[in-house]
C-alpha positions in Angstrom: 100.8 79.9 119.5 103.0 80.3 116.5 102.7 79.0 112.9 105.6 78.9 110.5 104.8 79.7 106.9 106.6 77.6 104.3 107.5 78.9 100.9 110.3 80.4 98.9 109.0 83.9 98.2 110.0 87.2 99.7 108.4 90.6 99.5 110.8 93.6 99.5 109.7 97.1 98.9 106.6 96.1 97.2 108.0 92.8 94.6 108.2 89.0 94.7 111.4 87.0 94.8 111.4 83.5 93.4 114.1 81.0 92.8 115.2 82.9 89.7 116.6 86.4 89.6 113.7 88.7 89.7 112.1 91.4 91.8 111.3 90.9 95.5 106.6 93.0 95.6 108.7 97.4 92.5 112.9 96.0 95.2 114.3 93.1 93.4 117.0 90.8 94.5 118.6 87.6 93.5 120.4 85.0 95.5 119.3 81.6 94.1 119.0 80.4 90.6 117.9 76.8 90.5 120.5 75.2 92.8 123.1 77.9 92.1 124.0 80.0 95.2 125.9 83.3 95.2 129.0 82.7 97.3 130.7 85.7 98.8 134.4 85.9 99.9 135.7 88.3 102.5 137.5 90.3 99.9 134.2 90.9 98.0 132.5 92.6 101.0 132.0 96.3 100.8 133.6 98.3 103.6 131.9 101.0 105.6 128.4 100.5 104.1 125.2 100.2 106.1 123.9 96.7 106.6 120.1 96.8 106.6 117.3 94.3 107.5 113.6 94.6 107.5 110.6 93.0 109.2 107.0 93.5 108.1 104.1 93.2 110.5 100.5 92.8 109.4 97.5 91.5 111.3 94.2 90.0 110.3 92.4 93.3 111.3 94.3 95.4 108.7 97.2 96.7 110.9 100.4 97.0 108.9 103.9 98.4 109.2 107.4 97.8 107.6 110.3 98.3 109.9 114.0 98.8 108.9 116.8 98.1 111.3 120.6 97.4 111.1 124.0 99.0 111.2 125.4 102.2 109.6 128.9 103.6 109.9 127.6 107.0 110.9 124.9 105.8 113.3 124.8 105.9 117.1 122.7 104.0 119.6 120.6 107.2 120.1 118.4 108.9 117.6 120.0 109.9 114.3 117.4 112.0 112.5 119.9 112.6 109.6 119.7 108.9 108.9 115.9 108.8 109.0 115.3 107.8 112.6 112.4 109.6 114.3 110.7 109.5 117.7 107.3 107.8 117.8 104.4 110.2 118.3 102.1 109.5 121.3 100.3 106.2 121.0 96.9 106.5 119.3 93.7 105.8 121.3 92.9 103.0 118.8 94.4 101.2 115.8 97.7 99.6 115.1 101.3 100.8 115.9 104.8 99.4 115.9 107.9 100.9 117.5 111.5 100.2 118.3 112.3 100.4 122.0 115.5 101.1 123.9 117.4 97.9 124.9 117.2 97.3 128.7 120.5 98.2 130.3 121.5 100.8 127.7 121.0 104.5 128.0 117.3 105.3 127.3 117.8 107.5 124.3 114.5 106.7 122.6 112.1 108.0 125.3 109.3 105.7 126.5 107.6 106.1 123.1 110.4 104.6 121.1 111.3 105.1 117.4 109.1 104.5 114.3 110.1 102.9 111.0 113.8 102.8 111.4 116.4 101.9 114.1 120.1 102.0 113.0 123.2 101.3 115.1 126.9 101.8 114.6 129.1 98.7 114.0 130.9 97.2 117.0 133.9 94.8 117.2 131.9 91.9 118.3 129.6 92.0 115.3 126.5 91.4 117.5 123.5 93.6 118.1 120.0 93.5 119.6 116.8 95.2 118.6 113.6 95.4 120.6 110.2 95.9 118.9 106.8 96.5 120.3 103.5 96.1 118.3 99.9 96.6 119.4 96.5 96.9 117.9 94.1 98.8 120.2 90.9 98.1 118.2 88.4 95.8 119.9 88.2 93.5 116.9 92.0 92.9 117.1 91.6 91.7 120.7 89.3 88.9 119.9 90.8 85.4 120.2 90.5 84.8 116.4 92.7 87.7 115.5 96.3 87.0 114.4 99.5 88.9 113.5 102.1 87.8 110.9 105.8 88.7 111.0 107.8 88.5 107.7 111.5 89.1 107.0 114.0 88.4 104.3 115.1 84.8 103.5 118.3 83.1 104.4 120.1 84.1 101.2 119.5 87.8 101.9 120.4 87.5 105.6 123.4 85.2 105.0 125.2 88.0 103.0 124.8 90.4 106.0 125.2 88.4 109.2 126.1 84.9 110.5 122.8 84.2 112.3 119.7 86.0 113.5 117.1 84.9 116.1 113.7 86.2 117.2 112.8 85.8 120.8 109.6 86.4 122.9 110.9 87.4 126.4 107.7 86.3 128.0 107.6 83.0 126.1 103.8 83.4 126.1 103.3 83.6 122.3 106.6 82.3 120.9 107.7 79.4 123.2 111.2 79.0 121.8 113.6 81.3 119.9 113.0 81.4 116.2 116.0 80.9 113.8 115.2 83.5 111.2 117.5 81.7 108.7 115.3 78.7 108.8 111.9 80.3 108.1 110.8 83.6 106.6 107.6 84.3 108.6 105.5 83.3 111.6 101.9 83.8 112.6 101.1 84.9 116.1 97.7 83.6 117.4 95.6 85.7 119.9 98.5 88.1 120.4 96.4 91.1 121.2 93.8 89.3 123.3 93.8 90.5 127.0 92.3 87.2 128.2 94.7 85.2 126.2 98.3 83.9 126.9 100.1 87.2 126.3 100.4 88.9 129.7 100.9 92.4 128.2 98.1 92.2 125.6 97.2 94.2 123.6 100.9 95.1 123.5 103.5 92.5 122.4 107.3 92.8 122.6 110.0 90.7 120.9 113.8 90.8 120.6 115.8 90.3 117.4 119.4 89.1 118.1 121.9 89.4 115.3 125.4 87.8 115.3 128.3 88.3 113.0 127.1 91.5 111.4 129.1 92.5 108.3 128.8 95.1 105.6 126.8 94.3 102.4 128.3 92.7 99.4 129.2 95.1 96.6 129.2 92.5 93.8 126.4 91.4 91.6 126.7 88.1 89.8 123.4 88.5 87.9 123.4 91.8 85.9 120.0 93.0 84.6 118.7 91.7 81.3 117.0 94.4 79.3 115.3 94.0 75.9 113.3 96.2 73.7 110.4 94.2 72.1 108.4 94.9 68.9 105.7 97.5 69.0 102.1 96.4 68.8 98.6 97.9 68.3 100.0 100.2 65.6 97.6 102.4 63.7 97.9 105.8 61.9 98.4 107.8 65.1 99.2 105.4 68.0 101.3 102.4 69.0 102.1 100.3 72.0 105.8 100.1 72.9 106.9 96.9 74.6 110.0 95.7 76.4 111.2 93.4 79.2 113.4 93.8 82.2 114.8 91.0 84.4 116.6 93.0 87.1 118.8 90.2 88.4 120.5 91.4 91.6 119.3 94.9 91.0 116.4 96.9 92.4 114.0 98.2 89.7 113.0 101.8 90.5 111.0 102.7 87.3 110.8 102.0 83.6 110.4 104.5 80.7 110.5 104.3 76.9 112.3 106.8 74.8 110.9 107.4 71.4 111.1 109.7 68.4 111.5 110.0 64.6 115.3 109.4 64.9 117.6 107.4 67.2 118.1 110.6 69.1 114.6 109.9 70.4 113.7 113.1 72.3 110.5 111.9 73.9 109.8 109.8 77.0 106.9 107.9 78.4 106.5 105.9 81.6 106.0 102.2 81.2 103.4 100.0 82.9 104.3 96.6 84.2 102.3 93.7 82.7 102.6 90.0 83.3 106.0 88.5 84.1 108.8 90.9 83.1 106.9 92.6 80.3 106.5 96.4 80.3 104.4 98.4 77.9 103.4 102.0 77.2 100.9 103.4 74.6 101.8 106.5 72.7 99.4 108.6 70.8 99.4 111.7 68.6 101.8 110.2 66.1 102.1 111.2 62.4 100.6 108.8 59.9 102.9 106.8 57.6 106.0 107.7 59.7 108.8 105.6 61.0 109.5 105.9 64.8 112.4 104.6 66.8 112.2 103.6 70.5 114.0 101.8 73.3 113.2 100.7 76.8 115.1 102.5 79.6 114.8 101.0 83.1 116.2 102.8 86.1 118.0 100.4 88.5 120.3 100.4 91.4 122.2 97.7 93.2 121.3 96.7 96.8 120.2 98.8 99.7 123.7 99.7 100.8 126.1 100.0 97.9 126.7 102.6 95.2 124.0 102.8 92.5 125.0 101.2 89.2 125.1 103.1 86.0 121.4 103.8 85.1 119.3 103.7 83.1 120.3 100.5 81.4 119.0 100.9 77.8 117.5 98.2 75.6 118.2 97.8 71.9 116.8 100.3 69.4 113.6 99.1 67.7 111.4 100.8 65.1 107.9 100.8 63.6 106.0 102.6 60.9 102.5 104.0 61.5 99.7 103.2 59.1 98.7 105.5 56.3 95.8 107.8 57.1 92.6 105.8 57.2 89.4 107.5 56.2 86.2 105.7 57.1 84.0 106.1 54.1 80.3 106.3 54.5 77.7 105.6 51.9 75.1 108.1 50.8 73.1 107.5 53.9 76.0 108.4 56.2 76.3 104.8 57.6 79.8 103.4 58.1 80.6 100.4 55.9 82.0 98.2 58.6 82.2 97.6 62.4 85.2 99.5 63.8 86.4 100.1 67.4 88.9 102.9 67.6 91.8 103.6 70.0 90.6 105.7 72.9 92.0 109.2 73.1 93.8 110.4 75.1 95.8 107.4 75.9 97.4 107.1 78.4 94.6 108.8 80.3 94.2 110.6 83.6 91.4 110.2 84.5 89.1 110.7 81.4 89.2 109.5 77.8 86.8 109.1 74.9 86.1 105.8 73.0 84.6 106.0 69.4 83.2 103.2 67.3 81.3 102.6 64.1 78.2 100.5 63.6 77.2 99.5 60.1 73.7 98.4 61.3 71.4 98.8 64.3 72.2 96.2 66.9 72.6 95.5 70.6 75.9 96.8 71.8 78.0 96.1 74.9 81.1 98.2 75.7 82.9 96.9 78.7 86.3 97.5 80.4 88.3 94.7 82.0 91.4 94.5 84.1 94.4 92.3 83.0 92.9 89.4 85.0 89.8 89.5 82.9 87.6 90.9 85.6 84.9 93.5 84.5 85.6 96.9 86.1 83.1 99.0 84.1 80.2 98.6 81.7 79.8 101.7 79.6 77.1 100.6 77.1 74.6 97.7 77.2 71.7 98.6 74.9 70.5 98.7 71.3 72.1 101.4 69.2 71.4 102.8 65.7 73.9 102.5 62.8 76.5 105.3 62.7 79.5 106.6 64.6 79.2 106.6 68.4 81.2 108.4 71.0 81.4 107.2 74.6 83.2 109.1 77.3 84.8 107.2 80.2 86.1 108.5 83.5 88.6 106.1 85.1 88.9 107.9 88.4 88.0 104.8 90.3 90.7 102.7 88.6 94.3 102.4 89.8 97.3 102.9 87.4 97.8 100.1 84.9 96.7 98.6 81.6 93.0 97.8 80.9 91.2 96.1 78.1 88.0 97.6 76.6 85.9 95.3 74.4 83.0 96.2 72.0 80.5 93.5 71.2 77.9 94.1 68.5 76.0 91.1 67.2 78.7 88.6 66.1 81.4 91.3 66.0 83.8 91.6 68.8 86.9 93.9 69.0 89.2 94.8 71.9 91.9 97.4 72.5 94.2 98.3 75.4 94.0 101.6 77.4 96.5 102.8 80.0 95.6 104.6 83.2 98.2 106.7 84.9 98.1 108.7 88.1 
């Protein structure tokens, strides 16, 4: 049994595509903005470029693979290792695998094991081609009737610039009863596909064909150029600041984002940015001189499509500047007790994997020092006890955290302060 999944999102290379120009789970593509469609004319089509498609397979037991297929001007029907095609290793005794197989009636260049990850063909005059894929999960849990597998592929806007039509067919018609128009839906769920006692006669193996008609080279135009802006710096103190910017990639793929910074517009320093919510990107720099003006700009690295020449990159944002605070000296009274409640910026920041957090308590009180992710979920509790007045130092090892921005919060009585730390790997 097959379920079609509605929705207008698409995951490519790890980004989400919506109905505005933005990345498809760090590739990004655009095709639709509101009701505006990109229309391509024959004269706008690039000549002699590869035309690539992908299909992602994941099942409810944890099996996953992403397969690339299509046409390339230098490809043959057989194995082209120079283009990234590789023979499949012997099938594992357990677990998930997905391979491309030779098409029946053609020379068996793939061996019985097939190809992994990528299957490319040369162009032909008819503009049609066929791909055969086999998936399996040999784990016993996958072979239960409740286990499912999901197939996902690009939406019609992506497919429509590369071919006239595309269909997915189950030759046994046991799981997929009728051919699937891949322009009409972006994913299907296969029920009980690995179950040996279910409807699939070859379980736990399952084979399906993809038929492509009217294959053409990719478009080399981009009607939605990237929008790149440098935003104001925040969290500025005497030795640190957080640099901010935004990147809307438009039709482009976003590879990485950095910030250039320095005491002049020649910059001279660079730091990798961390993606936050929406299109916002940030990076925290430390070790700055107090009472000094710094310049910075965002510098995303982008390229256009999977088949056309990279655009000029990076695409720089505007210059922005900030001035660090004057040197702050925490004065203590004759008893050595700080006069006020202060949470300091962790150092080093960004960190990999350890850092130190210091804070001042003007009186003895119950203290909580906690770390949260950007969704507000607690990921670490460093202190939860009564502490005496004075300066306190708390080390933190973030080895268990993935790269990204985190918020650490100090609560002491009625006083609460928070700052942002950045973990890099």
